[in-house]
N, C-alpha and C positions, 0 to 999 in steps of 0.2 A: 523494460522493467518486468520483472516476474509478476505474475498474477498472485496477489496476496492471498486470494481465497481459493487456491488450488486445493481442492478437497478430495483428490483422487484417493480412494480407499486402498489402492494397491501401489502406494508410492514408495515401495521398497521396505516397508516396515515388516520385520520378522520378529514375532514375539520371543522366539527361542534365542535370538541374539541378546536379549535383555533378561534372560532367566525366567521368562514367563512361559507357562505351559501352553501348549497349542490348544487353546480353549477359545471358542467363539466369543464368549462373554468377556473374557480378559482382553481379547483382541479389540472388541468394540470400545471398551473403556480406555485402552491405550490409544486407540485412534482418536477418540474424543479429546483426550488430554493433548495429543499432538495438534489437533485443530485449534484448541484454546491457546496453545503456545504460539501458533502461527498468527492468530488474531492479536495476541498481546504484542508480538514482534511488529506486526503491521501497524498497530495503533501507535507504538513508540516511534516507528520510522515516520509515520505521517505527521506526528506532532513535532518531530525533529525538523522535517522539511518545512512544515508550516512556520516554525519559529524563525527560519531564515527569511520568510516572506513578511512576517509580522512587523519587522522593524522598517519595512519599506512601504511606500505608497504603491497602490496598484500599478500606475503607469511606470514607476521605477522598476518594480518587479518584472513587468512585461518586457521592458527594455533590456534588463539584465539577462533574462532567459532567452530573448531573441538574439542577443549578442553572443551567448554561449552556443546557440543553435547555428548561427552564422559562422562561428569559429569552429564548428563541428565538434565541440566538446559535448554537446547533447544532440540527441536525435529527436525530431519533432514527434514522431509516432510514439516513441518511448516516453517522452515528456507528457503527451496527451494521456497515455495509459496510466502513468504515475498520478496525474491529477485526477483522473477518473477514480482510481483506487482510493486516493485521499478523500474525495467527495463521498464515496461509498462508506468509508470508515467513519467520517464525521457525521453522516446521516444516521448510521447505526448508533452512534453515541449521542445523537440529538444535539450536535454542536453546529447549528445552522448558520451562524455567522461565519464560521470557518468554511463551511460548504460554499457560501456565497462568495467569499474571497477567492477560493480556489477556482470557482466557476468564472469569475471575472478575469482572473489571470489566464485561464484556459481560452476564453473567448478572445482575450487580447493577443495571445500569441498566434491564434489561428486567423486573425484578420489580415 
């Protein structure tokens, strides 16, 4: 899974491609807008994945994820990274119940 918080300032953004003059202040504003877009996308993705877990009890969610890992539909390392990213997003949004649920699922799949 891609790191949601990849904030590399040289991630291929060229202001001139978007009709923005080559101005450092304009570049900083544009880069900040891109960071906010990434955060919003990450938040939406985390909530979408969480909604899949929400209807299941923790043991059922763990069994389902382990089944997909055993079937090689998911990779354990990528799944752990995804759950870490979700936990970080929920901590930033102060949604601690969701953090706890993700942590329990992560601990369950790593047992």
